[in-house]
N, C-alpha and C positions, 0 to 999 in steps of 0.2 A: 249486378255490379260487384266487383271485388274490391278489397281494401289494398290491393297491390299484389305483387308476385315476388316470391323469393327465388332469385335466380343465382345459380352457382356455376359460372362458366370459367373454365381455365383458359388462359391465353395460349396462343400457338407457341411452339418452341422457339420460333424465330420471327421476331417482329422488327420492323425498321422505322426509324424516324425519318420518313421520306414522303414525297408527294403521293406515291402509289398507296401507301398505308393510309394516308389522310383521305384519299378519295374512296377507299373501300366502303365505308359506311354509306356514302351516297349511292354507290353502285348497288349495294345490297338493298337499300331502301327503295330504289327504283324497281328492283326485282320483286320486292314485297308488294308494291303497288300494282305491278304487272300481274301478280298472282291474284290479287283482289279483283282487278279488272277482268281477267280471264274468266273468273268464276262468279262474277257479280250476279248474273242471271240464275245461277244454280243455288245460291244461298237458301232460298225458300223452297227448293225442289222437294217433292215428295219421294224422289228416288234417293234412298239413303246412300248408295254407293257413290253417287255424284256429290252429295253433301260431304261425305267423309273425305273424298279426294280433295275437294275444295278446302276443307278445314285443315287437312294435313299439309297441302301445298302452302297455304297461307302461314300456318304456324312455323313451318320449316323455314320459309323465307324470312319471317320475323326474327327467328332465332339467329339466322345468318347476319341480320342487321346488328343484333345485340353482340354477337361474337366479334364482328368487325369493330364495333365501338370499344369493346373490352381490349381488343388487340391494340387499338390506337392509344387508349389510356396507358397501357403497358409500355408501348413504344416511346411515349412521352415521359415515362418515369413517374406517373402518379401513384400514390400510395392509397391504401384502403382509407386512411384518415382523410386524404384529399377528396376521395370519392364520397365518403360519408358527409363531409362538410358541404360539398356541392349538392348532394341530394337534399340536405337541409335547406340550402338556399333556394333550390328549385321548388321544394314544397312550400316554403314561405311565400315565394312569388305567386305560386298558383293559389294559395290561400287568400292572399291579398286581392287577387283577380276574381275571386269567387268560384274558382274551379274545383276547390276541395271543400 
């Protein structure tokens, strides 16, 4: 288990405050789940090339999710201060629920 990840993603040059931008994280999350499903049986494989391919596909799809969320935050005009405050609230909720 890790204590979190330090992520530093830049937003795309052009983001829009529209429905398509808002739906993008959902689309990317579905692709991340699809990558997990596709390779579910391979996770414990002794064939290293299969495991590497699974891990790379999954992490790439997960980063696409994060990228889509970062783009949506930017399209909505959130600042780093807003994000930091939201992370604090999220951590507090998860602490209260016994998840952290």
